[in-house]
LOLO-531700 format. One record per atom (N, C-alpha, C, CB): x, y, z. Coordinates in steps of 0.001 Angstrom, whole numbers, plus 500000, padded with zeros to 6 digits. Atoms other than C-alpha are relative to their C-alpha. Glycine has a CB too. Layout:
XYZ
...
END
This chain:
499171500793500916
324411606523161492
499529498543500006
501507500088500398
500434501383500130
323563603058160203
500833499070500879
500081499557498545
499069500808499219
326586601683162070
499484499719501407
501342500690500080
500448500126498608
324848602180165401
498544499554500112
500178501321500720
501366500517499971
321445600811164420
499995498539500436
499334500150498620
500121501416499642
320240597478165842
499939499137498735
498740499763500877
500020500926501137
320414594398163621
499487498649500469
501414499859499361
500531501334499720
318533591104163544
500865498976499283
498507499877499559
499113501019500557
321071588313163031
499342498639500180
501409500037500681
500674501309499975
318984585220162231
499224499792501299
501025498870499823
500801500076498779
316726585994165193
500711500457501253
499540498619500197
499220499500498863
319525587188167491
500102501514499869
501429499340500059
500032498542500079
319110590885168270
501345500597500423
498867500559500881
498732499325499717
322335592904168063
499736501478500244
501010499808498834
500232498604499632
322538596369169633
500516500975498947
500656500296501330
499431499157501047
324601597771166745
500653499098498958
501031501020500587
499452500767501114
326384596697163559
501520499888500052
499586500628498696
498552500110499827
329933596752164931
500312498645500615
500556501157500889
499616501334499546
331494593300165338
501454500046500457
499800498935498869
498605500188499583
334614592608167382
500536498770499293
500126499854501561
499455501081500818
336672590495164990
500820499036500845
500857500565498868
499160500967499277
338445587315166127
501468500385499925
499803498588499434
498572499647499921
341999588037167280
500711499049500938
500189501462500475
499174500836499143
344489585502168570
500860500901500881
500884499032499159
499207499201499070
346068587021171687
500995499141500784
499082500741500965
499078500914499323
347789583906173154
500270500436501441
501318499913499227
499903499483498635
347107584912176758
499648498974501074
499105501189500147
500453500991499020
345891581714178419
501134499010500278
498725499251499490
498802500791499704
348887580100180111
499724498507500016
500579500415501330
500334501426499915
347093576780180682
499075499563498860
499341499693501349
500891500248501128
345029576988177474
498559499756500433
500496498819499205
501371499949499482
341905577305179616
499680501474500236
499833499139501335
500331498595499742
340126580692179638
499917500276501487
498681500376499326
499916499689498579
340738582395182969
499306501328500294
501470500047500457
500667498755499608
339637585511184844
500363501156499079
500357500357501434
499596498946500923
341648587755182524
499256499869498661
501523499954499773
500757500222501232
339968586171179494
498577500522500152
499984498502499633
501381499567499758
336545586782181013
499902501519500074
499464499379501295
500011498536499883
337400590399181855
500201500653498637
501092500473500978
499696499453501328
338820591062178384
498744500068499141
501072499150499297
501196500004500836
335622590040176634
498865500816500627
499538498566499758
501033499200499338
333317591603179231
500216501483499710
500004499744501526
499700498588500236
335082594955178752
499546500454498605
501502500249500166
500278499657501401
334269594831175009
498586499606499568
501015499324499091
501337500527500284
330654593674175269
499057501017499381
499394499478501256
500860499029500681
329269596921173827
500022499809498492
500430501420500344
500075500373501413
330123595531170374
498669499315499742
501184499073499597
501239500688500326
327000594360168602
500156498498500093
499535500384498616
499672501424499919
328630590947168340
501495499868500221
499556499235498711
498607500394499824
331906589534169655
500189498634499362
500403499977501510
499562501312500468
333582586721167744
501337499736500678
500116499935498412
498798500265499214
336206585097169929
501215499758499113
499779498802500908
498788500536500609
339782584349169063
499727498567499547
501202500053500995
500182501371500453
340133581037167243
500216499009501135
500949499693498851
499929500994498930
339471578144169638
500261498636499373
498685499984500854
499735501324500566
341173574871168665
498941498992500426
501384499509500423
501034501001499722
338648572050168406
500601498691500489
499163499747498753
499309501203499543
341267569451169384
501453500362500252
499879498835498960
498560499792499848
344882569142170476
500683500045498639
500617498892500867
499430500063501339
345689568284166871
499809501325499253
499365498853499211
500314498754500691
344138571590165786
500815501189500447
498577500311500176
499227498891499442
346615573714167766
501197500366499111
500486499643501406
498804499533500680
349266575849166120
500726501079500773
499650500509498642
499470498879499231
349990578376168852
499879499694501495
499253501316499645
500030500118498545
350873578254172533
499013500996500599
501403500221500588
500763499090499146
348618579817175173
498656500430499392
500829501225500292
501300499691500591
345458579782173033
498952499113500663
500014499791498446
501019500823499337
342363578647174959
499180499211498983
499072500878500851
500730500863500911
340636575711173307
498559499816500411
500670498669499907
501400500315499700
337126574265173334
499787498500499811
499022500824499086
500071501446500231
337846570522173360
499989499175501282
501158499570499151
500152500783498783
337646569563177035
499087500743500981
501381499713500643
500989499436499078
335349570178179995
500540501203500761
499543498941500984
499431498845499293
337749572534181807
499910501255499140
501468499730500389
500109498857500902
337834574773178766
498554500454499871
500568499651498624
501418499640500070
334065574632178450
499548500761501232
499150498759499828
500349499305498758
333700575638182098
500571501423499994
500527499213501228
499381498676500066
336129578513181568
499244500940499078
501436499882499539
500736499146500938
334210579797178561
498624500370500537
499856499304498651
501308499647499442
330963579703180529
500093501276500832
499450498845500859
499802498746499253
332394582473182752
500121501182499041
501263499909500894
499866498950501010
333275584471179637
498631500393499464
500914499536498849
501306499689500591
329817584188178089
499065500649501019
499355498729499437
500856499401498974
328105584991181386
500318501488500154
500179499269501353
499615498601499852
330105588208181713
499554500855498825
501491500107500163
500429499253501186
329375589303178145
498488500208500029
500417499260498705
501455499879499964
325661588592178558
499530500932501110
499368498633500177
500372499085498923
325515590444181861
500150501455499579
500846499729501234
499811498646500519
326771593508179978
499111500285498788
501458500213499627
500923499796501115
324111593031177290
500562499643498643
499565501403499977
499361500321501259
326450591653174638
499616498644499443
501462500061500164
500189501275500696
326348588760172183
501374499478499605
499067500160498741
498681500549500258
329204586349171539
499921498647499300
500772499870501297
499832501260500730
330068583597169032
501413499479500238
499729500191498469
498687500645499870
332933581116169429
500520499654498609
499916498717500896
499399500400501274
335270580781166455
500691498647500171
501011501077499496
499474501365499912
336061577079165931
501108499835498962
498865498938499780
498749499868500767
339557576473164568
500774498693499973
500878501108500592
498990501053500158
341860573794163227
501031500563499037
499373498627499467
498983499330500809
345171575092161883
500529499122498868
501149500435500881
499456500871501031
345976572028159769
501515499964500030
499528500444498642
498542500125500100
349580572169158565
500757501163500629
500396499879498562
499327498849499401
350311575530160242
500249499706501483
499152501307499819
499741500433498638
351675573832163343
501405499415500083
498946498969500463
498667500553499734
354772572281164889
499829498730500825
500919501039500746
500123501281499295
355374568801166229
499925500176501514
501174499100499651
500006499804498545
355954570185169752
498612500345500521
500980501101500387
501348499645499591
352311571318169813
499004498861499793
499544501219499244
500894501084500386
350879568032168572
500005498873501032
500394499457498633
500024501155499089
349768565002170611
501140499036499673
498637499263499913
498872500930500152
352796562748171166
501010500471498951
499485498617499625
499052499375500932
354799565159168976
499923499400498595
501418499862500534
500215500496501360
353284563730165819
500049501153499007
498652499259499895
500036498985501051
353377565564162504
498618500643499947
500364499383498627
501308499385500253
350612568114161898
499340499340498791
500145501530499771
500726500614501114
347946567111159394
499517501071499027
498806499171500518
500513499104501021
346692568648156177
499507499204498814
501068501001499566
500447500728501182
345384567816152727
501143499311499269
499291500937499059
498825500447500728
348919567132151534
501175499886500955
500329500960498843
498783500089499203
352381566319152836
500964501144499737
500688498698499733
499138498863500319
353768569627151545
500001501008501143
499543500676498696
499881499013498930
355077571992154223
499755501405499462
501386499917500661
500200498598500380
354075575653154139
501346500708499990
499009500713500972
498719499322500167
356971577774152911
500010501343500710
500312500189498523
499806498720499302
358258580647155081
498853500325500951
500152501125498990
501100499841499050
355542580111157685
500455499500501364
498727499235499525
499635500410498642
355962579888161465
498770499723500839
500854501069500671
500977500202498931
353934578549164359
500543500699501248
499733498458500268
499564499404498735
354082579944167914
500137498866501005
498989501105500512
499734501168499151
355737577254170026
501258500281500815
500164498689499141
498754499826499246
358824576678172162
501178499910499042
500129498935501132
498812499985500837
362063577583170441
501017498992500521
500612501410499950
498936500913499577
365254575521170677
500533500363501381
501139500010498986
499546499540498682
366139577625173736
498939499802501071
500392501465499937
501060500254499024
362877576607175396
499140501198500314
500592499503501253
500792498805499785
361307580048175099
498871500089498969
500890501248499934
501077499834500976
357944580859173480
500429500926498875
498738500542500676
499627499161501128
358432582243170004
499663499332498689
501473500331500049
500299500571501313
358063581685166271
500978498882499644
500038501089498925
499175501116500475
359342578362164938
499471499574498629
499979498791501020
500497500449501309
359192577059161349
499022498846500161
501169499576499091
500984501078499901
356159574849160832
500627498676499571
498756500315499135
499504501342500314
356765571103160635
499369499483498708
499706499028501162
500560500646501184
356236568993157540
498774499205500417
501051499081499305
501229500675499581
352641567731157695
499881498593499440
498803500808499580
500405501297500523
351137564336157125
498649500168499303
499922498926501141
501268499912500715
348400564051154501
498949499134500685
500173499574498530
501092500740499370
345110563010156068
499491498900499073
498852500951500378
500664501058500747
343690559680154974
498526500350499802
500146498644500727
501401499701500309
340228559823153415
499094499705501194
499538499191498780
500873500422498900
338694557973156362
500178500854501249
500261498549500340
499735499177498817
340223560425158888
499196501293500001
501476500324500086
500564498661500107
338427563505157641
498693500114500778
499772500361498535
501236499956499208
335087562610159229
500290500118501493
499158498751499735
499609499837498588
336920562386162559
500151501477500355
501324499250500288
499817498575499727
337847566065162286
498654500723499972
500969500630498976
501359499451499984
334278566950161356
499340499738501353
499151499387498859
500571500326498687
333222565169164558
500578500881501096
500246498531500337
499393499086499024
335695567316166521
499312501364499962
501514500160499726
500698498717500115
333983570443165170
498592499918500590
499929500439498529
501346500170499446
330559569091166079
500047499990501523
499358498700499478
499877500064498535
331673568271169630
500344501366500577
501072498972500409
499622498663499531
333276571704169987
498811500953499933
501171500554499167
501184499145500120
330106573415168739
499008499717501121
499325499796498637
500906500355498907
327984571507171250
500537500526501323
499803498474500072
499414499511498752
330411572372174052
499868501521500082
501487499580500108
500121498544500009
330307576043173001
498582500436500359
500391500558498629
501395499642499685
326510576207173088
499701499690501463
499007499237499072
500208500349498592
326484574424176443
500686500995500931
500516498589500277
499283498997499198
328966577056177689
499349501368499917
501447500099499550
500741498748500036
326497579806176796
500249500883498796
500305500760501194
499804499199501201
327739581038173426
498698500121499220
501094499390499117
501188499777500819
325079582504171151
500084499276498666
499798501480499765
499800500724501245
326543580635168192
501475499740499797
499419500776498812
498605500305500303
329759579520166527
500322500483498585
500282498471500143
499495499682501334
331859580608163564
501034498950499620
500614501439499948
499016500960500503
333680577939161553
501079500771499261
499336498930499067
498872499266500586
337127579259160643
500448499277498734
501186500128501019
499610500577501276
337528578493156956
500948500889499228
498788499721499173
499221498949500655
339955581328156226
501486499922500335
499464501359500392
498639499626499590
343539582575156403
501023498873499981
499955500563501359
498974501013500197
345453579519155229
499968498840500964
501301500624500079
500099501112499058
344235577104157911
499313498800499339
499229500432501269
500305501321500546
342857573600157459
498976500022498865
499501499114501095
501025500048501042
339668574214155491
500469500690498728
498709500643500495
499518499331501202
341299576711153160
501104499195499318
500508501397500343
499000500880500608
344159574260152634
499346498986499068
500803499274501085
500743500913500867
341593571844151218
499379500740498815
498909499280500799
500658499236501049
339824574556149211
500986500424498909
499321501226500594
499027499426500929
343017575868147591
500444498978498950
501218500522500767
499713500933501080
343434574201144200
501465499866499652
499266500405498800
498560500115500248
347173574895144052
500667499096501024
500656501378500018
499422500816498935
347867573101147342
499391498600500033
499806500684501349
500705501278499876
345240570353147358
500279499136498764
498466500229500177
499630500894501105
346719567577145210
499386498609500172
501529499887499900
500604501281499695
344414564830146449
499300499403498773
499012500151501149
500704500703501077
342905562214144155
498745499289500508
500933498991499337
501215500598499454
340092561126146493
498844500988499861
500200499591501488
501185499158500156
336659562721146933
500153501367500654
498800499301500577
499722498690499421
338242565678148746
500985500808499164
500537499839501402
499060499284500850
340455566768145854
499560500012498554
501369499391500110
500291499937501429
340327567750142200
498996501078499675
499492498672499510
501037499049500409
337031569444141289
499706501010501105
498717499256499616
500404499000499015
335682572540142981
499108499361501061
499268501175499316
500920500635499042
332900570485144577
500743499108500976
498939499185499264
499232500879499114
335397567986145959
500827500801500998
500915499089499181
499164499201499099
337654570679147417
499182500735501050
500814500997499206
500889499361499025
334670572311149132
499333498998500933
498939500801499281
500776501020499296
333317569003150443
500271499976501506
500297498640499413
499642500091498582
335197568962153776
499339501123500783
501530500049500182
500609498873499301
334065572452154789
498482499872500031
500403501317499338
501461500033500049
330483571970153643
499426498830500782
499529499932498564
500455501124499168
330133568530155236
500074500360501478
500845498738499721
499857499586498602
331411569997158499
498945501026500367
501400500571500257
501053499011499767
329062572957158197
498650499322500173
499941501005498845
501273500715499883
326121570603157640
499894499262501331
499838499012498844
500026500773498759
327082568458160622
499845500916501216
501278499159500132
500117499049498893
327519571443162943
498599500610500006
501080501114499890
501347499451500075
324240572944161694
498950499035500496
499687500399498596
500928501011499503
322443569690162387
500036499917501519
500324498638499394
499832500117498545
323848569651165934
499408501183500751
501470499869500345
500387498829499201
323115573236167012
499018500935499285
501233500778500381
500888499125500770
320914574740164272
500800500914499092
499115500831500935
499217499213500953
322177576464161121
499915501494500276
499535499717498588
500119498572499687
320913579853162353
501000500439501065
498586500317500464
498968499683498999
323621579643165024
501409499832499452
499827499118501226
498691500310500578
326468578956162587
500380501030498946
500001498591499387
499400499146500999
328595581501160725
501252499335499450
500326501382500585
498787500534500614
331565580821158460
500896501160499597
499665499106498770
499028498993500452
334716582850157895
500809499444498833
500947500425501164
499206500368501162
336430582721154505
500875501181499607
499094499565498819
499108498935500476
339257584682152883
500192499841498490
501384499959500747
499921500162501457
338565584823149124
501269500613499418
498782500628499339
498751499592500634
341716585092147031
501099500269501033
499770501246499147
499019499821498935
343699584865150275
501347499399499634
499494499381501287
498639500465500283
347474584414150121
500798499758501279
500729501011499124
499296500173498734
348295584069153812
500439498553500175
499114500433501173
499478501322499647
350435581108154925
500126499081498780
499099499349501042
499621500765501190
351523580019151472
498801499485499217
500871498839500395
501102500279500911
348121579972149806
500326500648498652
498635500530500574
499559499535501318
348686580353146062
498824500067499028
501098499074499440
501077499926500989
346538581317143044
499851498696499229
500255501146499028
500249501215500771
344941578556140972
498920500298498956
499568498815500934
500850499650501139
342945578447137703
498511500134500316
500169498983498945
501446499980499735
339464577766139156
499649500844501223
499485498580500196
500184499251498758
339783580313141962
498690500794500007
501175500944500215
501236499210500036
336964582638140883
498777499091500045
499957500883498737
501095500953500009
334683579682140162
499757499411501387
500282498891499003
500112500569498654
335409578288143626
499175500891500911
501385499782500604
500702499105499087
334120581384145405
498557500227499586
500718501325500081
501399499940500447
330991581593143247
499246498769500488
499918500104498452
500665501238499598
330202577964144027
499788499948501514
500818498788499542
500158500034498541
330796578391147741
498908500977500432
501339500340500706
501075499053499689
328491581436147782
498638499338499825
500101501251499106
501266500695500236
325712579319146299
499732498953501073
500003499343498622
500166501012498955
326327576576148853
499570500634501321
501304499218500195
500388499309498772
326075579049151740
498559500515499898
500968501167500289
501357499495500191
322906580581150296
498989498877500199
499842500625498599
500924501130499888
321262577163150074
499826499545501448
500495498835499150
500035500499498618
322084576400153715
499441501008500992
501382499601500431
500560498970499121
320806579694155190
500767500094501326
498521499709500272
499142499842498826
323741580117157561
499698501327500693
501494499925499601
500215498751499261
323704582846160228
500654501171499296
500540499883501423
499279498942500706
326296584872158333
501224499419499316
500409501133500968
498687500265500571
329377584805156139
500895501170500363
499928499792498447
499042499002499521
332443586655157387
501215499979499071
500423499720501493
498886499889500938
334960587822154768
501210500587500711
499612500869498779
498756499519499409
338557588231155917
500859500617498902
500763498848500722
499103499292500909
340445590868153945
501366500048500672
499469501451499658
498730500253499317
344082590073154680
501004501149499934
500625498786499428
499066498884500141
345606593485153937
500616500394501336
499297501199499383
499508499542498700
345903594350157632
500819498938500733
498838500424500865
499205501042499347
347562591024158482
501127499515499090
499106498820500405
498767500252500725
350345591170155951
499897499270498691
500872499267500835
500153500664501285
348878589649152787
499302500943499021
499205498678500153
500617499153501017
347213590916149624
498562500337500357
500052499316498640
501373499561499754
343963592849149725
499019499190499166
499849501494499693
501091500635500731
340751591099148729
499537500954498896
498815499628500961
500506499106501050
339414592458145400
498899500908500522
499479499189498815
500889499005499403
337521595645146185
498528499732499729
500356501363499494
501398500226500352
334353594602144387
499496498618500407
499816500183498520
500412501359499677
334260591095145859
498717499943500827
501103499303500739
501254500102499220
331582591712148554
498761500248499144
500020500996501160
501147499698500849
329259593264145959
499707498840499053
500247501288499204
500186501131500915
329818590383143533
499494498763500745
501318499675499276
500432501126499172
329379587807146330
498499500084500259
500775499975501337
501413499745499738
325969589375146997
499092499516498852
499784501491500235
500817500456501116
324795588318143541
499472498584500235
500804500051498705
500360501395499761
324672584726144790
499580499753501437
501156499098499649
500306500170498575
324658584924148592
499248501230500495
501302499775500836
500870498886499634
321835587062150002
499825500150501510
498653499823499354
500132499923498552
322240586488153733
500906501066500600
500308498658500621
499176499017499286
324091588500156369
501462499857499602
499845499836501528
498607499987500427
327549589510155183
500790500955500883
500120500404498511
499081499235499159
330343590709157469
501335500047499274
500147499367501440
498622499991500484
333822591833156450
500879500689501026
500108500705498622
498965499376499177
336984592684158373
501147500384499080
500487499041501150
498874499610500845
339901594578156899
500359501468500101
499699499671498583
499476498645499839
341064597882158374
498962501103499937
501011500251498969
501028498975500033
337748599729158633
500203501038501105
498626499364500127
500206498989498972
337450603042160439
498521500377499980
500919501259499768
501420499690499892
334150604682161358
499409500433498660
499781501087501038
500546499459501244
333745606494158041
499932498949498901
500834501175499533
500035501020501055
334691603618155743
499000498900500342
501400499394499788
501014500971499581
332482601296157791
498612500491499618
500079499748501520
501305499434500323
329502603598157377
499768500016498486
499881501419500571
500123499988501462
330181603941153652
499641498608499472
501314500491499352
500276501364500457
330215600155153184
498574499582500316
500978499021500636
501382500321499638
326916599804155035
499013500733499098
499735500355501470
500920499209500812
325267602588153055
499985499549498541
500370501469500079
499957500540501363
326418601085149739
499223498697499887
501443499778499564
500669501295500006
324733597846150763
500941498834499770
498941499987498957
499034501083500208
327950595863150341
500005499035501179
501407500570499783
499880500779498769
327893594658153951
498838500315500932
501345500287500700
501018499797498973
325454594242156833
500610500334501355
499131498766500122
499297499804498739
327945594216159705
501474500241499700
499814498776500950
498597499634500200
331481595582160055
500830499437501143
500171501544499907
499126500582498972
334174593625161905
501268500828500145
500355498536499654
498824499201499672
336983595494163616
500844499229501002
499597501395500565
499114500721499105
340006593901165254
500818500929500868
500910499108499216
499029499245499207
342869596115166344
499401501179500747
501093500491499116
500616498866499304
340634599046167237
499466499631501362
498888500572499172
500537500446498712
339147596981170052
501099499667501010
499114498785499795
498947500372499057
342526596067171550
500195501079501047
501314499740499265
499706498908499069
343206599481173095
498779500839500341
501066500888499424
501221499221499776
339623600776173048
498847499053500305
499669500887498766
501086500937499669
337284598438174918
498631500600499735
500094499574501458
501246499281500266
334583601087174412
500001500579498591
499792501118501031
499854499484501360
335261601456170682
498681500505499427
500567498925499098
501289499597500562
331575601647169778
499621501392500486
498903498987500374
500340498686499464
330997604621172103
500946501070499479
500029499976501524
499051499006500525
334160606348170903
499652500362498563
501450499467500077
500442499704501374
333011606012167305
498708500801500002
499805498699499201
501316499345499969
329472607079168179
500138501492500313
499085499322501044
499870498618499533
330651610284169884
501241500699499438
500046500027501515
498817499411500660
333710610964167663
501102500342500998
499604501262499228
498957499807498988
336114610571170577
501320499446499494
499608499323501333
498688500499500427
339871610048170137
500186498527500361
501116500836500635
499698501406499743
341138606481169946
501383499857500610
499902499179498707
498699500353499439
343940605067172067
500732499095499020
499845499307501385
499175500829500883
346798603561170054
500556498833500811
501159500836499354
499565501196499271
347618599999171101
501510499826499933
499309498756499442
498583500350499934
351084598848172112
500212498692499242
500485499875501483
499826501183500844
352076596423169343
500825498914500692
500664500391498688
499141500985499328
354651594743171599
499198499054500880
501055500707500838
500823500844499128
351801593349173706
498794499415499269
499528500801501205
501121500561500749
349488592257170898
499829498509500274
500195500233498509
500038501444500183
350407588623171164
500972499306500951
500327499637498550
499131500913499263
351723586111173672
500570500509501295
501093499618499156
499520499482498718
352454588374176650
498964499671501061
500268501544499934
500969500406498986
350819586833179709
499764501129500995
500480498735500730
500335498980499026
349065588985182306
499104501073499429
501242500620500539
500959498958500356
346964592147182174
500559501034499038
499523500687501234
499412498911500783
349434594467180420
499692499843498512
501517500052500219
500332500019501412
348222595340176957
498805499131499663
501168499541499225
501125500927500196
345208593083177455
498742500544500655
500333498605500570
501186499515499286
342784594218180138
500248501325500719
499539498957501002
499683498763499270
344510597402181353
499743501266499184
501446499977500436
500342498803500773
343298599759178591
498703500598500549
499854499664498478
501200499393499421
340792602240180077
498992500412498933
500380501207500837
501016499373500842
337508603395178580
500256501504499973
498558499685500521
499853498541500057
337184607063177629
499617500627501349
499123500592498859
500442499440498704
335284607772180873
501062499772501071
498654499363500444
498937500287499022
338045606093182904
501222500872499736
500397498505499952
498882499119500333
340695608082181030
499756501394500542
500219500053498484
500321498635499554
338900611331181837
500155500139501514
498565500377499583
499848499968498547
338820610467185530
501471500026500384
499307498793500644
498555500048499702
342532609672185477
500666501336499720
500685498900499177
END
């Protein structure tokens, strides 16, 4: 099967075409990756490529408790243990760099300031993961953001550059810029939300400027062949709304990525995370303009993954939930073995090993 063939990702050799998709698990009590974090990723290193959970590039970029960041030396040291373990098992791993923008709460921000975004409009019916009024971790309505000043935006680009450098120094094979799922970059891209009148608002080119300037800066720092980007075309998560130039926006961004020769583009189909499905023919249409490595995530099983590869729509297939309860997912797919069903109650925010590192491989199950 094509799914299990090796793949050359911009000079990085992958053992197969199965990618472990980024999944926020909120398991790091001190927001520094620990021994459980290292074990979790090591257990799943048979994936052709692992993309980590989103790693905030700054305190300001946080929207969720217990998420390990990549903005200080302690975090960098912690991630070096993670990358070492994955590499010892023969795996490859990219760090997903993240800024949530307005999807945050004042309690998570430095000095309890307002979160930032392209506009001062709060996201409707959206929650962050913070301390509730009772002092317990849980969902809380996001706070009203503060619109970033024009001169501030380069500061955030610098945060991404510093995080990318720290990630490479920690042993990551590359980084993925999180431009999807209603977070900061998509907030700027979305023409219904972005009401700016400066050079970051209005035209398609202006709305793409922040992401592309950041991509250029990160590529200059670590090499563009080490940089992927995640986007969610026609995404509606976290109060993203349709706008007249939406189709034009994604055509233009495809051309921009093609010109830059990025490591890959990663499409996030939001059907499995509670939003509308990406148009079925989008990957094929995207290929008309962008000819590099294309990954997509969105509820694939072994058969639908193989079909997408054989059609030529995609080069790599990202899988999230399947890896939660099946650290050896690639081998289970390869040998048509049954899959363990994950405990949804432990998907997110439960500290400790339960539902995180205690799922056995098929061989371990058989012994038990």
